[in-house]
C-alpha positions in Angstrom: 0.1 0.1 -0.2 2.6 2.5 0.7 4.6 1.4 -2.6 1.4 1.9 -4.5 0.7 5.4 -2.6 4.5 6.5 -3.3 4.4 5.5 -7.2 0.9 7.5 -7.2 2.7 10.7 -5.7 5.8 10.4 -7.7 3.7 10.2 -10.8 1.1 13.5 -9.8 4.7 15.3 -9.0 6.4 14.6 -12.3 3.0 16.0 -14.1 3.0 19.0 -11.9 6.4 19.9 -12.4 6.3 20.3 -16.2 5.0 23.5 -15.9 8.6 24.4 -13.7 10.6 23.5 -17.3 8.2 25.4 -19.6 8.4 29.0 -20.0 5.5 30.9 -19.5 3.9 33.3 -22.1 5.2 36.5 -20.3 8.6 35.4 -19.7 8.6 34.7 -23.6 7.0 37.9 -24.6 10.1 39.8 -21.8 12.7 37.7 -23.8 11.4 38.8 -27.2 11.2 42.6 -26.1 14.7 42.5 -25.0 16.2 41.8 -28.6 17.2 45.5 -30.0 17.6 46.1 -34.0 20.9 48.5 -33.7 20.3 48.9 -37.3 17.5 51.5 -37.6 15.8 53.9 -35.4 12.6 54.5 -34.1 12.9 58.6 -34.8 15.9 59.9 -37.1 17.7 63.3 -36.0 15.6 66.2 -36.4 16.1 69.7 -37.1 13.4 72.3 -34.8 12.0 73.1 -38.5 11.4 69.2 -39.3 10.1 68.3 -35.8 6.4 69.1 -36.4 5.8 66.6 -39.2 4.5 63.6 -38.5 5.2 61.4 -41.4 8.6 59.8 -40.8 9.5 59.7 -44.5 8.9 63.6 -44.8 10.9 64.0 -41.5 13.9 62.2 -43.0 13.6 64.2 -46.1 13.3 67.4 -44.6 16.6 66.5 -42.1 18.9 65.4 -45.9 17.2 69.0 -47.3 18.1 71.1 -44.5 21.7 69.8 -43.7 22.5 69.6 -47.6 21.3 73.6 -47.7 23.3 74.4 -44.3 26.5 73.1 -45.4 26.3 74.4 -48.8 26.0 77.4 -47.2 29.0 77.1 -45.0 31.0 75.7 -48.0 29.6 78.8 -50.6 31.8 81.4 -47.9 35.1 79.6 -48.8 36.6 80.8 -52.0 38.4 77.9 -53.8 40.8 77.7 -56.9 41.7 74.5 -58.9 43.9 74.0 -61.6 41.3 71.7 -63.7 37.4 71.5 -63.8 35.8 69.4 -60.8 32.6 67.8 -61.2 32.2 65.1 -58.8 30.4 64.2 -55.6 32.2 63.2 -52.1 30.5 61.7 -49.0 31.3 62.8 -45.7 30.7 60.6 -42.6 29.0 62.6 -39.9 28.5 61.0 -36.2 24.8 62.5 -34.5 25.7 61.9 -30.8 23.1 61.3 -28.0 22.7 65.0 -27.5 22.5 66.4 -31.1 25.7 67.7 -31.7 27.3 66.7 -34.9 31.4 65.5 -35.3 33.1 65.1 -38.4 34.1 61.4 -39.0 35.5 61.3 -42.4 35.8 62.5 -45.9 35.7 59.8 -49.3 36.9 61.5 -51.9 39.1 60.7 -55.3 42.6 61.2 -55.0 42.1 64.2 -57.8 39.8 66.2 -55.3 42.1 65.5 -52.6 44.9 66.8 -55.0 43.3 69.6 -56.3 41.9 70.8 -52.9 43.9 69.9 -50.1 42.2 71.9 -47.5 38.9 70.4 -48.2 39.0 68.0 -45.3 39.2 71.1 -43.0 37.1 72.8 -44.5 34.2 70.0 -44.5 35.0 69.6 -40.9 34.6 73.0 -39.8 31.3 73.3 -42.1 29.8 70.2 -40.3 30.9 71.0 -36.9 29.4 74.6 -37.0 26.2 73.1 -37.6 23.3 73.8 -35.0 22.4 71.5 -32.2 19.2 68.9 -33.6 17.4 66.8 -31.6 19.0 63.3 -31.8 17.6 60.0 -33.0 15.8 58.5 -30.8 15.5 54.0 -30.1 13.1 53.2 -27.8 12.4 56.2 -25.9 16.4 56.8 -25.3 18.2 59.2 -27.6 21.5 57.4 -29.3 24.0 58.3 -31.6 23.7 57.8 -35.4 26.2 57.9 -38.3 24.7 59.9 -41.5 26.6 59.8 -45.1 26.2 63.3 -46.7 26.8 62.9 -50.4 28.2 66.6 -51.6 28.3 67.4 -54.9 31.9 69.5 -56.0 31.6 71.3 -59.3 34.3 73.9 -60.0 35.9 75.5 -62.6 39.3 76.2 -63.3 40.8 79.9 -62.7 
């Protein structure tokens, strides 16, 4: 009788212990919620004039147009002279930190441009780092740093 009772108790405990080996739905959802895609942001970096736009695509386009306009205006204040005509696109890599400040990273340009305009790197650095503070990109409600590649068309005639 004791053996029979002991066997029933063991079987009962085995059936009830399954819940300890299977995760609950809440635990599974919490586990899934901790997986973060760091290749995208919820909200892109934004200038003050673009903040009122609701559509994410329009806000991103506004950011691109504004940054190109502001860097273009700053570049126009510099006088550049070249021996040969230039019509090329360079790419400036910019870091926008969590506080919304711009930091110049690097310049991707052809060898011809770097030879013709050796000061272009420092001019672009000054142009980028003089940009006004903006709203940083946001991921899950937290401001995050982002990297942006800014294409700039350099078109100069020879003197």
